[in-house]
N, C-alpha and C positions, 0 to 999 in steps of 0.2 A: 524718485518717489513722488507721491501725490503732491507734496509741498513744493515741487519745482515751479508750479504755477505762480507761487507767491512772488518769486523773483522775476519770472517771465512777464507777469502782468505789470510789475513795477517798471520794468524796462520799456514795455510798450507805452505805459502811461507817461514815463519820463520823456519819450520821444515826442509825444504830442504836447506835453506841458511846457517844454523848453524848446521853442522853435529855433532860437538863436543861441542857445546855451545848453550845456549838458548838465545833468544833476550832480555829477562828481565835481565839476568846476564850481557849481553853485555852493556846494558844501565847503569846498576849499575857501571860497570867498567868505562864507559865514564864519569860518574859523578865526578870522581876523588875525591878530598877532600870532596865533597858534598855527597859522597856515604852514609855516616853515617846518614845524614838527611833523605834520602829516605828509608833507612833500618828502621829508627825509625817509619816511617809511616806503613811499612809492619808489623813490630813487634807489633805496637799498635793495629792493626786490627786482627792480629793472636791471640792475647790474648782476643779479644772480642768475644761475642757470635754471632756477625753479620757477617756471611761469605760473604754476598753480598758486604759489604763495603770493605772487603779484596780484592775481585775481582775487585771492582772499583778502588782501590789503585793500583793494578797490572796494570789495563788498562791504567791509567794515566801515570805510569812510563814506561810501554811498548812502548808507542807512544810519549813519551816526547822528543825524539831526533828530532822530527819534529817541536818542539816548541822552540822559542828563543826570547830574548828581544833585542831591538835595542835602544841604547842610542845615541840620536842626540842632541848636545848642542843647536841647534836652536829651539828645540821643546818648551822649556819653554818660550822663547822669543815670539814665535807664540801664545802660550796660553795667555801671558800677553797682547799682542796686540788685540787678540780677546775679551778679557775681557773689553778692552777700548771701543770697538765698540758695546757693548751689547745693549745700548739704541738707537743706530742709526738705520735708515732705511736701508734696504738691499742695495740700490744703494749707499748711503752714506758710509756704511761699506766697500763696495767693493772699493770705491774711496780711502778711508783711507788705506786699505791694499795694494792697488796698489802703493800708495805713499811710504809706508814703503818698499815695495819690490824694488822700483826704487832706494832708498837710499842704500839698501843692495847690489844691483848690483855694484854700484859705490865704495862700501867699501868691495868688495868681498875678503874673505880670505878662505884658505883651511879649510874645516870642516871635522873633522874625526869622523865618526860614529863608534861605537863599537857594536859588536854583540856577545851576550853571550847565550849559550844554557841554557834552563831552568833546564836541568839536573844538571848544575853546580852552580845554585844560588837559587833554590827554597828551602824554609825551611819546616821542618816537621810540625811545628805549623801551618803554612799557609795552607798546603795541607790537614791536618786533619780537620781544621776548615771548609775549603771549602767542603770537602766530607760530613761532618756531616750536614752542612746547606743544601746542595743539596738534600740529602736523606730526611731530614725533609720536605722540600718543596714538593718533589715527593710523599712521602707516605701520606702526608696530603691533597694532591690535590684530588678533587672529580673525576678527570679523571685518577687517578693512574693506574687503571687496563687497560687503553687504551694505555699505553706507556710501551713498552718492555724494558728490561734491556740495550740492545745495543743502542737503540735510546736514552735512558736516558744518557748513557755514552758519546755519541757523541755530544748531543745537549742540555743537561741540566747540566751535571756534570762539564764541562770544567771550569777551574779556571781563564781563561783570554780570551779575545776576541781581537785579534790584537797582536801587538808586543811591546806595552808599558810596562814599569815595572809593575809587579803585585802589587795589593793592595787589601785589604779587602773591596770589593764592594757590597757584597750581602746585608748587613744590610742597607747600604746607599740607595740602590735602593728600598729595601723593605719598608723602612720608607717613602720614597718619594711617593710611589704609592699604598700602602696597603689600604689606605682609599677608593680609587676608585674601588679597586678590590673586597673587601670582599662581597659587595652586589651582585656581578655578578658571584661568583664562582660556585654556584649551577646551574647556567644557562648553564654551559659548558665552555670548554676551548676557543672556538672561540669567545664566548661572552666576555670573559676577554680580549682576543686579541683586539677585537674591542674597548673595553673601554680604554685600554692602548694606542692604536695607534690613536684613534680619539677623545678621551675625554680629560683626564688630562695629556696627553703626553707633553713633551717639544715641543715648537714651534720652529722648526729648521730653520735656515737661511743659505742658501748656500753662501759660500765665495769662489770665484773662484781662488783667488791668495793668498795662505797662506805664500808664500815666504820661503818655506823650512820646516824643521821639519818632524816628523814621526807621528806614532799613538799617540793619547792622552790617558792619564790614565782615568779610568772609572769615577772618581769623576770630573775631568776636563770636560769630555764630558757632564755630567749632568749640570754643572754650565754654560758652555759656550753656549750650544744650537746652535752651529754654526760649520761650517767646510765643508768638502767635502763629497761625497756620502759614502765613506767607514767609515767615522766618524759616520754618521747616522746609518749605518748598524751595527757597533759595539755597539752603544748605544741601539739599539733594541735588540740585543742579550742579553745584560745585563738586560734590562727591563723584557723581557719575560722569560729568564732562571731562574731568581730569583723566579718566580711564577710557576715553573715546567712546562713551556711551551717550547717544543722542537723547538728552533729557529736556523736557519742556514743562513750563508752568501752565497748569490748567486752572481755570477759576470760574466761579459763578459770581458775577458782580453783585447779585442779590438773590438769595433763595426766595422762592415765591411765598413761603409760609414761615419765614423766620427773619428777624430784624438784622440780618447781616448776610455777607457772602462767605465764600470759602475758597481756599487755594490748596492745590495738591500737585502732584507730578505725573507726567506721562513719559514712558519710554517708547521711542519709535523703533519698531523692529523691521526686518528686511522685507516683510510683506506689507509695509505701509500701515500697520496697525498702531494705534496708540494704546499702550498698556498702562492703565492708571494705577499709581501707587500712593498710599498715604502712610507716613511714618510716625504720626503723632501718638500712636497707640503702642502698647508694650510689644505687640507682635504686629509688624506692618502687614498689610494685606493688599491685594489688588482691589482698589477702590472702585465700586460700581455704583454710579449715581442712580441707576435704574432701581436699585433696592434701598437707596438712602431714604430714611423717613421724611426728610425735608423735600418739598416739591421743587423740581427744576424748571425754570423758565428759559434761561439761556446759559450756555457754556462757551467759553472762549479759550484759546491758547495764545501765547505770546512768543512767536519766533523772534529772531533778531531783526529780520527785515521788515520794512514797512509793508502794509497791505493796502494796495490801491483801492480796495473795496471798502475800507474803513471810513467812517464818517469824517474822521480827522483829515484823511487824504482827500475825500470827495469834496469837503467844504473848505479846503485850504485856500486862504485868501478871502473868504467870505466873512461877513460879520455875524453869522448865525451863532447863537448860544448852543454849546454842546454840554450836556450833563457830565459831571466829573468822571463817572465810571465808564464813559464811552470815549474819552478823549485820547486814548492811546492809539497812535497811528499803526501799531503792529497787530491789533486784534484780528483774530481769525475765528469765525464761528464754527464750532465743532459739535453743536448740540445734537444733531442728527446721528452722530457717531455713538452716542451714549444712551439716549432716552428716546421713547416714542415721540414723534413730533407731528405737527400739522401746519399747513399754511392757513393763516388767519386773515380773511378779507375784512376790511373795515370801511364802512361808509361814514363819512364825516357828517354829523348831524348838528354840531355846534360850531359856529363860525370861528375862524382863526382871528386872534387878536391883532395880528399885524401881517396878514397876507403871507403867512409862512408856507413854504413848499416842502417842509420836512415834518414828519409825524414821529412821535416817540411812543414806544410800548412800555408801559409801567406795571410794576407790581406794587402791592400795598404793604406798608410797614407802619404800624401805629397810626393809621389814618393818613400818613404821608405817601407820596408817590416816588418811586425809584425807577428810572429808565433802565431797561435791559436790552433794548433794541431800537432801531430806527428804520425809516423807509421814506422814500420820496412820494409826495402826493401827486396823483394824476387823476383827472376827471372826477374830482370830488371824493376821492378815497385812495386806498392803497392796500397792499397785501404784505403782511409780515410773514416771512418764510421760516420754516423749521422752528416753530415755537413749541415749548414743552406742554404736555397735556396735564389735566387735573389741576388747573390753575385759573384764577380770576385775574384778568388784565384790565387796564385802563389805557386806551389810546389817548394821547394828550399832546398839546403844543407845549413848547418850552421857550420862555423868554424872560430875561432878567432874573434868572435862577428861580423862576416860578412856573409851575405846571398849570395848564388849563385844559379841562376835559374837552376832547374832540367828539366823543360819543358816550353812550352809556357804558358802564363796566360790562365785560364780556367773560363768561365762563367757558373754558374749553374743558369738557369732561374727559375722563380717562378713555372713554370710547370714541372720542373725537367729535362729539356733538357740541355745537356752539350755541350758547344761550345768552340773550341780552338781559341785563338786570336793570330794566326801566321801572323805577318805583311807581306803583299804582296807588296814587293818593285818593282814588275814588273808592278804594276797598281797604279797610283796616282790619287787622287781626290782633287778637290778644295772645301774647307770648309770655313764657316764663323762662327766665335766664338764671343759670346757676354759676356760670363762670365768665370771665372776660378773656381767658386764654386756655387753650386745650391742655389736658394732661397728655404728655407725649414721652418719647423715649428718653429725654433728658432727666426724667424722674428716676432713672436707674442710679443717678448720682446719690440719691437718698435711699434707694431700696437695696442696692448691692451690699452695703455694709452689714445688713441683717444676716446674710448667709454666713453661718459659722458662729453667730452670736449665741451666748449661753444665758439661760434664766437660772438664777441661783437664789438660795436662801442662806441665812446665817443666824447664829445666836447672838452676834454682836454687830453693832453699827459699822465697824470697820471691815467686816467680812474677813477677819483674820483666818477663819477656817470655813471657807465657802463650801456649800453643798450644791453640786450640779443637779438641777431638776429637769432641764429640757435643753436640747440642742436644736437651734433653728437651722434646718438644712434645706431651706427653699427661699426663694425671693417672694416677698409679700405683694408682688405686682405682676401677675401674668399678663403677657402682651397678646392681644388678639390681632392677628395679621391675616391679610389675604394676598400674599405674594406682593407683586408690584402695585397692587391696588390698595395697599394699606392706607387707611385714612385715620382720622382721629376717633378710634373706637375704644379708647380707654374709658373706664367708668370709675368713679370715686369709690364705690362699694368694693371694687376688686382689690383695693389697697389694704383694707382693714383685715388683718389676720387674727385668729384667736387660737389659744391653746387651752384645752380642757384638762383638768387634773382630777383624776379619780384613783385613789382618794385625794381629797383636797390638800393643798399645801398648808401646813400649820407653822406660821412664823410671824415675827414682828417685822422682819426685813426681807425685801425681795429686790433683786437687782438684775439689770441687763448688762452683760459684760461683752465687749467687742472681741472679735477674733484677733489673733496675733497678726500684726502688720496691716490692720484695718482700722479706720477711724470709727468713732462711735457717733452715729447720728440717729436720734430717736425723736419722732414728732409728738406722739401722744401715747399714753398708757392708761388703760382702764382695768381695774381689778374687780371681780364680782364674787359674791358668796353663792351658796347653793340655791338661793331664791332669786338669782340674777340681779341682786341689788349691788350698786356700786359701793366699793369699800374705799373710803377716803384715807389719805395719809399725807405726809410731807416728803417732797422729793429732794434729793441731794445727789451729788455726783462727784466725779474726779475733777471736774471743772465747774465754773459758775454757769448758771443758765438752766439748772435742773428743773426749776419751776415751770419751764416751758412745756414740759410733758403733761402738765395738768391744766394748762390755761385755756384749752378749747380753741385756740387759734392755730389753724393748720399750718400757717407759714412760719411760725416760731418753733424752734426745736432745741433740744439739747445737742451740743456738738463739741466733741473732744477729738481734735485731729490726730492725737498721738495714739500709738498702738496700745491696746488693752484698756482703753477708756471705758468708763461705766457710769450708769445712772441708776439710782436706787430709790426705794420708797420705804419710809419709816411709818408704820401704821399706829405707833404709839403703844401698842400691846399686841400680843399674839392673836392672829386672826386665822380664819379658814378661807383660803382662796380656791374657788372651784374653777374659775376661768379668768384668763388674762387676754385682753385685746391690745394689740400694738399697731401703731400707725407710723409709717415713715413721714418725714417732714414733707409738707406740701409747699407750693410756691406762692401762697397767699392770693392766688388768682381765682379761687372760689369766692362767692359773695360773702363779705365780712360784715356782720351785724354792726351797725353804728357808723359805717363809713359811707361816703357820698359817691354816687355813680351818675354818669351821664351817658345816655344812649343816643346815637345819631344815625341817620340814614343818608345814603348818597343820592343826590340829584344835582348834577353838575358840580356841587360842592357838598360839604357835610352839613346837614341840617339837624339841629338838636330836637330830640323828642322829650326833653326835660331832665331835670336832676332829681334823684331820689336818694334819701338816706335809708339804707337797708334796715328793715325791721326783722327780717327773717334771713335764712340762708338762700334766698332767691329774690328776684325782682320781677314784677309783672309790668309789662308795657303794652301799649297799643301802637302797632307799626303798620306802615303801608305794605301791601302785598308785593311780592317779588322784589324786595329791597335788599341792597347790600348794607349791612349793619356794622356798627363799631361801638363797643362798650368800653368806657374808661372809668377807672377809679380815680376820683379827683383828690383823694387824700394821700395816697401812697402807691408805690409800684410803678413799673414801666412796661411790663409785658402785656401787649394787647394784640389781638388779631381780628381781622374782619371776618364776618360770617353771614350765612343765610339761614333761613328756617325751612326745614323739610316738611313733608306732608304730615308728619307726626308731631310737629311742633318742636322738634329738637334742633339744637344749634349744629350747623355744618360749617366747620372752620376752613378758611382759605388763606 
């Protein structure tokens, strides 16, 4: 397969890097007291008739210096807390974990993680057992002849996925899923993948706030069925590799338009394709970053073997600072396999702080920089290869954990045009800002519960005999898309839906009742009479917080995570309601009256254009032309994104 070059390049690099020593011997020496355990493995397979197993043992040890275990004292506490929320709904589980995290913050103590190389702690018994089980699965698979040895070594043979302490996981995962797999094996590898990932797979629940900790052990992953995206990805690796299916973790170190990255899985087929899967949803699907609403800058995979082209390998032995997300020696760039890419030439216009010969390519997150790629400098510049389009980048130096701009920010448009964002302070323009963060697909979290919701009246406050008046059978937020060119084209007005009643509703009480098995989330409700005058009342509901539907603050809402939750209005007397407008919760990222904001533009660093207290639902500023801008709410909130201003004066988010 294509990935044979990973091992071949390493062996070539190893021959040049160790003139008087070989890399296998170097790793055996690095094992220290554990050298005897690794030599037992090599001796065991030297004495066997299976030379391929000896090569597999060599492969594991040869690349084991890139593998390590992290011991974080908080991890077991997180595991215990996740076990407690196993029977809760996803919203309720997240509420519980948030409350735990809030307590942890108030009781914060220094937590010391320990990191130990696998060379120094893995046992011969464990490694031999893993190798034998992996070979049995591979050689007994109907697709055995479709998987070459190097693919097997990188994506089936590995004894661990992640950095949790190693354990014997293959038997556990085999027993959990073999019943669903046996009937599908003869249909082919991808048929088994579909069975595992869509049939009897664990139903995973995303928990956004774990409150610390690191990777979970394989058994805990299977028991908990909860965590973050990388927990799901490790679980899939265990599930698939046990059945001789080559599975790899794919990840974006940072999305270009979101304050985080993401991890999912890929299956390598016999044609050397990587078929990407995500299992965090109710129905897993082939995950295509091309159509993901978040913009892709760089994508990587993590084979078991080290990649000689990684910066960690290229700079091994040097004193250069490497950003955290680029430190893994195994990283292989696969961006061009999934999204349209372009080579980005960069001319350095700002001097290096310390004569560095390496440049980093960064994306923005809340005004900070996050490196997603690197390149060597030559003749006053460099070229970053295969970078994602429709993204704004900053080429930067990195030293002492600090970035320094090497040139102006650069936009790579969807059509491949490259534009420099050099702020023109000789020409200012007046702009009007309505938000600090775009409305995007995540808002379905608030709009989806409206589908199936009922509007009801009643003769009594308790709705003992409710009367159905309207069934909401659409989402109040249509998405405008343009295929892969989708940008931030949502508008606030599209969120506000209304229902006209003819004849009018005549009642003292009106309520919104959630559909079965759905949470109740309502942002704002407005009721009108026949003359379009707002009818006021007192809100109440199945939980506290009903007053939020009348407060005019888009970020505050009524939320009952339990099924059939409801929020109602008591008008004090019978009234005639001709129209009801309803609004999902918003994210408080629109301009909030009375709160303080600061706008900055980028010119080597962020330069403030002043602080304003919002008097209206918008802010007016004078800004340099052609500038990259960043708006912050100084009082609350954390979601922010950089933007430019288009020819119509609108915000274009990056």
